[in-house]
C-alpha positions in Angstrom: -19.6 20.2 23.8 -15.8 20.9 23.5 -14.8 24.1 21.7 -11.8 23.6 19.5 -9.4 26.4 18.1 -6.2 25.7 15.5 -3.7 24.8 18.8 -6.4 22.1 19.6 -6.7 20.5 16.2 -2.5 20.9 16.0 -2.3 19.3 19.6 -4.4 16.3 19.3 -3.7 14.8 16.2 -5.4 11.5 16.0 -6.7 11.8 19.1 -9.0 14.6 18.4 -12.1 14.5 20.8 -15.5 14.9 19.2 -18.0 15.9 19.0 -16.8 19.6 19.0 -17.7 22.8 17.8 -15.2 25.1 15.8 -15.8 28.7 15.3 -15.2 30.1 11.5 -15.6 32.9 9.4 -17.2 32.7 5.1 -14.8 34.4 3.1 -18.1 35.7 1.5 -19.0 37.1 5.0 -15.5 37.8 7.0 -17.2 39.8 9.5 -19.9 37.1 10.7 -18.8 34.2 12.9 -20.6 30.7 12.0 -20.1 27.5 14.1 -19.4 24.1 12.4 -19.8 20.8 14.8 -17.5 18.3 13.9 -18.7 15.1 14.7 -16.4 12.5 13.4 -12.9 12.1 11.6 -12.6 10.7 7.9 -8.9 11.2 7.7 -6.1 13.3 10.1 -2.7 14.5 8.7 -1.1 15.6 12.2 0.1 19.0 11.8 -0.9 19.1 8.1 -5.1 18.7 7.7 -7.8 16.9 9.2 -11.0 15.9 7.0 -14.2 15.3 9.1 -17.9 15.0 8.7 -19.5 18.1 9.8 -22.7 19.7 10.8 -23.3 23.1 9.3 -26.8 25.0 9.3 -28.6 21.6 10.0 -27.0 19.8 7.3 -24.3 17.4 7.2 -21.3 18.4 5.2 -17.4 17.5 4.6 -15.0 19.8 6.1 -11.1 20.0 5.2 -9.4 22.0 7.5 -6.1 22.9 6.6 -3.7 23.7 9.7 -0.4 23.9 8.3 1.1 26.8 10.1 2.0 29.7 7.2 0.4 27.4 4.5 -2.9 26.9 5.3 -4.0 29.6 3.1 -2.2 28.3 0.1 -4.0 24.9 0.5 -7.6 26.5 0.7 -6.8 28.7 -2.2 -5.7 25.5 -4.3 -8.8 23.2 -3.7 -11.1 26.2 -4.0 -9.4 27.0 -7.7 -9.3 23.0 -8.2 -13.1 22.4 -7.7 -13.5 25.5 -9.8 -11.6 23.5 -12.5 -13.6 20.7 -12.0 -17.1 22.0 -12.0 -16.3 24.4 -15.4 -15.3 21.1 -17.2 -18.4 19.5 -16.2 -16.7 16.5 -14.0 -18.4 15.1 -11.0 -17.0 16.3 -7.9 -18.5 17.2 -4.4 -20.3 20.6 -4.5 -18.3 23.5 -2.6 -20.5 24.8 -0.2 -18.0 27.4 1.4 -14.6 28.1 2.3 -12.8 30.8 5.0 -10.8 30.8 8.2 -11.1 29.6 11.6 -12.2 32.7 13.9 -8.7 32.5 15.4 -6.9 33.4 12.1 -4.7 30.3 12.3 -6.2 27.8 10.1 -8.6 27.7 6.8 -11.4 25.3 5.8 -13.5 24.1 2.8 -16.9 22.4 3.2 -18.2 20.4 0.5 -21.2 18.5 -0.5 -21.7 15.3 1.7 -22.5 12.0 -0.6 -24.5 9.7 2.0 -23.8 6.1 1.6 -21.0 6.7 -0.6 -17.5 4.5 -0.8 -14.3 4.8 -2.2 -13.2 2.8 -5.2 -10.7 1.1 -2.8 -14.0 -0.4 -1.0 -16.0 -1.2 -3.9 -12.7 -2.8 -5.3 -12.0 -5.2 -2.3 -15.8 -6.5 -2.1 -16.0 -6.8 -5.7 -15.7 -10.1 -7.9 -13.8 -9.8 -11.3 -16.6 -8.4 -13.2 -17.3 -6.1 -11.1 -14.0 -4.9 -10.8 -13.4 -4.9 -14.7 -16.6 -2.6 -15.0 -15.2 -0.2 -12.1 -12.0 0.0 -13.6 -13.3 1.0 -17.2 -15.5 3.7 -15.3 -12.6 5.1 -13.6 -10.5 5.2 -16.8 -13.6 6.9 -18.5 -13.3 9.7 -16.0 -9.6 9.7 -16.3 -9.8 10.3 -19.7 -12.5 13.4 -19.4 -10.1 15.0 -17.0 -7.3 14.7 -19.4 -9.7 15.7 -22.8 -9.9 18.7 -20.7 -6.3 19.6 -19.6 -7.0 18.4 -15.8 -4.4 16.0 -14.1 -5.2 14.7 -10.9 -1.8 14.3 -9.7 -2.3 12.3 -6.4 -4.6 9.4 -8.3 -4.9 7.1 -5.9 -8.0 4.7 -5.2 -9.4 6.8 -2.2 -9.9 9.8 -4.3 -12.5 8.3 -6.5 -15.9 8.5 -4.5 -18.8 6.3 -5.4 -22.5 7.2 -4.4 -24.3 4.4 -5.8 -22.6 3.9 -9.6 -22.3 7.5 -9.8 -18.3 8.4 -10.0 -16.7 11.7 -8.4 -13.4 12.6 -8.1 -11.9 14.2 -4.9 -8.9 16.1 -3.5 -9.1 18.6 -6.2 -6.3 20.5 -4.8 -3.8 17.8 -6.6 -5.3 18.9 -9.8 -2.4 20.3 -12.3 -3.9 22.3 -15.5 -2.4 21.7 -18.8 -3.5 24.7 -20.6 -2.8 25.6 -24.6 -3.7 22.0 -26.3 -7.2 21.6 -27.7 -7.3 18.0 -27.4 -6.3 18.5 -23.4 -3.0 16.6 -21.8 -0.5 15.6 -24.1 0.4 12.0 -24.9 3.3 11.7 -22.4 1.7 13.2 -19.2 -1.3 11.2 -20.1 0.7 7.7 -20.2 2.6 9.1 -17.1 -0.7 9.8 -15.1 -2.7 6.6 -16.5 0.6 4.6 -15.2 0.3 6.2 -11.8 -3.5 4.8 -11.6 -2.7 1.3 -12.7 0.6 1.3 -10.4 -2.1 1.2 -7.2 -3.0 -2.2 -8.3 -1.4 -5.5 -7.5 -0.1 -7.4 -10.4 -2.6 -9.6 -10.9 -4.2 -6.6 -12.7 -1.9 -5.9 -14.9 -3.4 -8.3 -17.9 -6.6 -6.0 -17.6 -4.6 -2.6 -18.5 -3.8 -3.3 -22.4 -7.7 -3.3 -23.2 -8.3 -0.4 -21.0 -5.6 1.4 -22.5 -7.4 1.0 -25.8 -10.5 1.8 -24.2 -8.7 5.3 -23.0 -7.4 6.0 -26.5 -10.8 5.4 -27.9 -12.3 8.0 -25.9 -9.6 10.7 -27.3 -9.6 10.2 -30.8 -7.6 13.4 -31.7 -5.1 13.1 -29.1 -2.4 11.2 -30.8 -1.7 8.9 -28.1 0.7 6.3 -28.7 -1.0 3.0 -30.0 1.9 1.1 -28.5 0.9 -0.1 -24.9 4.6 -1.2 -24.5 5.2 2.5 -23.6 2.5 2.4 -20.8 3.6 -0.7 -19.7 7.1 0.3 -19.0 5.7 3.7 -17.1 3.5 1.2 -15.2 6.6 -0.7 -13.9 8.6 2.9 -13.4 5.8 4.1 -11.4 5.3 1.0 -9.2 8.8 0.8 -8.1 8.2 4.5 -7.2 5.4 3.7 -5.2 6.8 0.6 -3.7 9.9 3.1 -2.7 7.9 5.9 -1.3 5.6 3.4 0.9 8.4 1.2 2.0 10.2 4.6 3.6 6.9 4.7 5.6 6.8 1.5 7.0 9.1 2.8 10.2 7.1 5.7 11.3 3.9 6.9 12.5 1.3 6.9 9.6 -2.8 6.5 9.5 -2.5 2.9 9.1 0.5 2.3 11.9 1.3 3.2 15.1 4.8 4.1 16.1 6.6 4.6 19.5 10.1 4.9 20.2 12.2 5.6 23.2 15.9 4.9 24.6 14.9 0.9 25.1 12.8 0.1 22.7 11.4 0.6 19.2 7.6 -0.6 18.3 5.6 -0.2 15.0 2.2 -2.1 14.5 -1.1 -1.7 13.0 -3.1 1.1 14.4 -6.4 -1.4 15.3 -4.0 -3.3 17.7 -4.6 -0.9 20.2 -6.0 -2.6 22.7 -5.0 -4.3 26.1 -4.4 -7.8 24.9 -2.1 -6.5 22.5 -0.8 -4.0 24.8 -0.2 -7.1 27.6 1.9 -8.9 24.6 4.0 -5.8 23.9 4.9 -5.2 27.6 6.1 -8.7 28.1 6.4 -10.4 24.8 8.4 -13.6 26.4 5.8 -13.9 28.8 3.0 -14.0 26.2 5.4 -16.9 23.9 5.5 -19.2 27.0 1.7 -19.5 26.8 1.9 -20.3 23.3 2.4 -23.6 21.0 6.1 -23.9 19.8 6.3 -24.0 16.1 10.6 -23.5 15.8 12.8 -23.8 18.9 16.5 -23.0 17.4 19.6 -21.0 17.9 18.7 -18.0 15.3 15.1 -17.8 16.1 12.2 -19.2 18.0 8.5 -19.5 16.7 5.4 -19.8 18.7 1.6 -19.9 17.7 -0.6 -18.1 20.0 -3.7 -16.1 20.2 -3.9 -12.4 20.8 -7.5 -10.9 21.4 -9.0 -13.9 19.7 -6.5 -13.8 16.7 -4.2 -16.3 16.1 -0.8 -15.1 15.5 2.6 -16.4 14.9 5.1 -14.9 17.0 9.0 -14.9 15.5 11.8 -13.9 18.5 15.1 -13.4 16.6 17.8 -14.5 19.2 21.2 -13.4 19.6 23.3 -16.2 19.6 26.6 -15.6 20.9 28.6 -12.2 21.9 29.9 -12.0 18.3 26.6 -12.2 16.9 25.4 -9.2 19.7 28.1 -7.1 18.5 27.4 -7.8 14.8 23.6 -7.1 15.0 23.9 -3.9 17.1 24.3 -1.7 14.0 22.4 -3.7 11.8 18.7 -3.6 11.2 17.1 -6.4 12.5 15.7 -9.7 10.8 12.2 -8.6 12.4 12.8 -5.1 10.5 13.4 -6.9 7.2 10.5 -9.3 7.6 8.1 -6.4 8.5 9.5 -4.4 5.2 9.4 -7.6 3.2 6.1 -8.4 4.0 4.6 -5.1 2.9 6.4 -5.0 0.0 4.9 -8.5 -1.2 1.4 -7.2 -0.2 2.1 -4.1 -2.1 2.8 -6.3 -5.1 -0.5 -8.5 -4.7 2.1 -11.6 -3.6 0.6 -13.5 -0.9 2.0 -13.8 2.4 0.8 -13.8 6.2 -0.4 -10.3 7.2 2.4 -8.1 8.8 1.1 -7.2 12.3 3.6 -5.9 14.5 7.4 -5.4 14.8 9.2 -4.8 18.7 12.9 -4.2 19.0 14.8 -3.9 22.3 17.4 -1.1 22.1 20.0 0.4 23.6 19.7 4.0 22.0 20.6 3.4 18.6 21.9 -0.1 19.1 19.9 -3.0 18.5 19.0 -6.3 20.5 16.5 -8.7 20.3 13.3 -8.5 18.4 10.3 -9.8 17.7 7.8 -9.8 14.4 4.3 -10.9 14.6 2.0 -11.8 11.4 -0.9 -13.3 11.3 -1.2 -17.3 11.4 -2.4 -19.2 8.4 -3.8 -22.8 7.8 -3.1 -24.5 4.6 -1.6 -27.5 2.7 2.3 -28.3 3.3 3.8 -27.4 -0.1 6.6 -29.7 0.2 4.5 -32.8 0.8 2.2 -31.9 -2.0 5.0 -31.6 -4.4 7.4 -34.4 -3.5 4.7 -37.2 -2.8 2.2 -36.6 -5.7 3.0 -37.8 -9.1 3.9 -34.8 -12.0 1.3 -35.7 -14.1 -1.4 -35.2 -11.8 -3.5 -32.0 -12.1 -2.4 -30.3 -8.9 1.5 -30.2 -10.2 0.8 -27.9 -13.0 -1.6 -25.6 -11.1 1.3 -24.9 -8.5 4.1 -24.7 -11.0 2.5 -22.1 -12.7 1.6 -20.2 -9.5 5.6 -20.6 -8.2 6.6 -19.3 -12.2 4.3 -16.1 -11.4 5.9 -15.8 -8.5 9.5 -15.8 -9.8 8.6 -13.8 -12.9 7.3 -11.1 -10.5 10.4 -10.9 -8.1 12.8 -11.0 -11.6 10.5 -8.1 -12.7 11.0 -6.1 -9.3 14.6 -7.1 -8.3 13.6 -9.5 -5.3 15.7 -12.2 -4.0 14.3 -14.4 -1.5 17.3 -16.2 -0.4 16.0 -19.3 1.1 13.8 -21.0 -1.8 13.2 -24.3 0.0 9.9 -25.6 -0.1 8.8 -25.3 3.7 9.3 -21.6 3.0 5.7 -21.8 1.0 2.3 -22.7 2.1 -0.9 -23.3 -0.2 -4.2 -21.9 1.2 -7.5 -21.9 -0.3 -5.4 -22.5 -3.6 -2.9 -19.6 -3.4 0.5 -19.8 -2.9 1.8 -18.1 0.2 5.7 -17.0 1.0 6.9 -17.5 4.5 10.4 -16.9 6.1 11.1 -13.2 4.8 14.1 -11.7 6.6 16.3 -13.0 4.0 14.4 -11.5 1.3 16.0 -8.3 -0.2 15.4 -5.9 -3.2 18.8 -5.9 -5.3 19.1 -2.5 -7.0 22.3 -3.4 -8.6 21.2 -5.3 -12.0 24.3 -7.7 -12.2 24.2 -8.8 -8.3 20.7 -9.3 -8.7 21.0 -11.5 -11.6 23.5 -13.9 -9.9 21.2 -13.6 -6.5 17.7 -14.4 -8.5 19.6 -17.5 -10.0 20.8 -18.7 -6.9 17.2 -18.8 -5.6 16.1 -20.6 -8.8 18.9 -23.3 -8.4 18.0 -23.7 -4.8 14.4 -24.1 -5.7 15.4 -27.2 -8.0 17.5 -28.6 -5.6 14.1 -29.4 -3.6 13.3 -32.3 -6.2 15.9 -35.3 -6.8 17.7 -35.0 -10.0 15.8 -37.3 -12.7 12.7 -37.9 -11.6 9.2 -36.9 -13.0 9.0 -34.0 -10.8 12.4 -32.6 -11.4 12.4 -32.5 -15.1 8.7 -30.4 -14.9 10.6 -28.3 -12.6 13.3 -27.6 -14.7 11.4 -27.1 -17.7 9.4 -24.7 -15.6 12.4 -22.6 -14.6 14.1 -23.1 -18.2 10.9 -21.5 -19.6 11.0 -18.7 -17.0 14.7 -17.5 -17.4 13.9 -17.5 -21.1 11.2 -15.3 -20.9 12.5 -12.8 -18.3 16.0 -12.7 -19.8 15.0 -9.8 -22.1 14.1 -7.8 -18.8 17.1 -8.8 -17.0 19.3 -7.5 -19.9 17.5 -4.1 -19.7 18.4 -3.9 -16.3 22.0 -4.6 -17.0 21.8 -1.7 -19.7 20.8 0.8 -16.9 22.9 -0.2 -14.3 
C-alpha cells in the first residue's frame, strides 16, 4: 500500500491513488506518530483540501486534510472551533475525534465521526416526492432557526452541508460558521433573512411558492427575535442571492471543477462533465467530424450542422457551429463561440430549474487565443412537437391552457432574471413528459441593462405571438396570456429601471 506525504496530496489532486496510508500526529500527543489509512475520497479541492473516508484505530472515520500552503493551520483551527460551537449549543454535527498535523509538518487534519448509510439533503431531495420534500425543507429550516437562535450563521449554506442519517439531520462544514454574540435572541433580523435567502437560493424557481409558509414556520420558532413579518423582504433577498449564485457558478463553467474536466492548449479548448472521461467520448473529442459522419442528420445549414448520434450508449445531439465566409471567420476569431454561449446558457437554465437538454461537452478549435470551429453536445430528448401541438389543436382543448401556463411561467422567470432567448419560434421548444423544454440557446443572453432588457424581452414576446395567425382563436388566447404576463411583471421591470 502506498504511503502518502503532503506533496503527494498536492501533486496528485483529483487523481489520488487509494487506498494509501498517511502518517499523522494528534495535537494532544504531538510526539506520537499514528497512521491513517485513506480508503476513498469524498471531495477533493486541488491544492486546498481532501475529504476522505479513512480507517483510524480499526474504526471508520471521515478525515479532512488541509493542504493549502501557509494556511492549513488556520483552516484546522477554524474547523475545530466551529465544531466546538455547534456541540456547545447542542446542535447536531459529526463528533470531533481528533485533529493535528501530518508527520511532514506541511498540512493538517481533522478527524470526524463517520455517519454510516447517510446521504446529503441534496441526494434526499432529488429522489423525494413533493410531500417528502416539504417535510425535508421544514426540518432543515428548523435546524437553521436553532443555529440562529444560538447566534450561529453557516455562511456556506448549500444542500451538501446538511447530512441525513435516516431522518436525523446534521450540519457539516463547521469552519464556515460565523458567531454573532451579544444578542440574547441570537442572530439579528437582517443577517437571519440574508442567511435564509442564501439557503432558498439553492433551489429551483419551482420551489419558491414553498418559501412563504417556511418563513412563517421559521418566525414561529423565534418568537422573541423580532424577525420581520414582511415576507416580501425575504423574497427580494432571495432574488438577489440567486442572482449572485448564478454569477458565481457561471464563472466556474470554463475551468476545472469537481463537476467538469477542462483542458486547454494552443490548438483547442475542451470542457465536459467528469463522468464522460471514457474511451468512447475520447474518440469523439479526437475527431468530432468523423463521429458526426456516422450520426443521423437533423439539420445541415450554413451556420450550423446538427446530428444525433450515440456515444457509449447515450443518445446525444451534436451541434457544430460552422464558419461560413472569411469575413465570418475574422469576426468570430476574438468573440466567445456560439457553442460557449450554449454551454453557459444551458447551465444557467438548469440552475433556475428551467428545463433544457442537459449540457455535456464544449469543444473549440483554437489558434492560441483565437477561436475557430466549435461543437456543443447535449442530451437527446424525445418529445412532442410544440409547433404541431399548438398550431393544429383548437385553443379550446385542455392541452392549450396547460401549455400556455408553462410558457407564461417560462417568460415570467426570464423577465425576473433578465434573460433574453433571442428566437422564440415554436420549433425552439419541445414537450417531454409534460414539461416544456427550451432549445437553441446560442442567441440567449442575460441582459444587465434594464432598458436594453425591456426592449429585448418585448421582442421575444412579440416574436412568440407571431407564431400564430392573427385573428384566430389560438392568437387571441396567446395575446391574452402575454398581456397578463406583461401586466404582472411590469412592476419588476420598473424596479430594474430604477436600479439601472
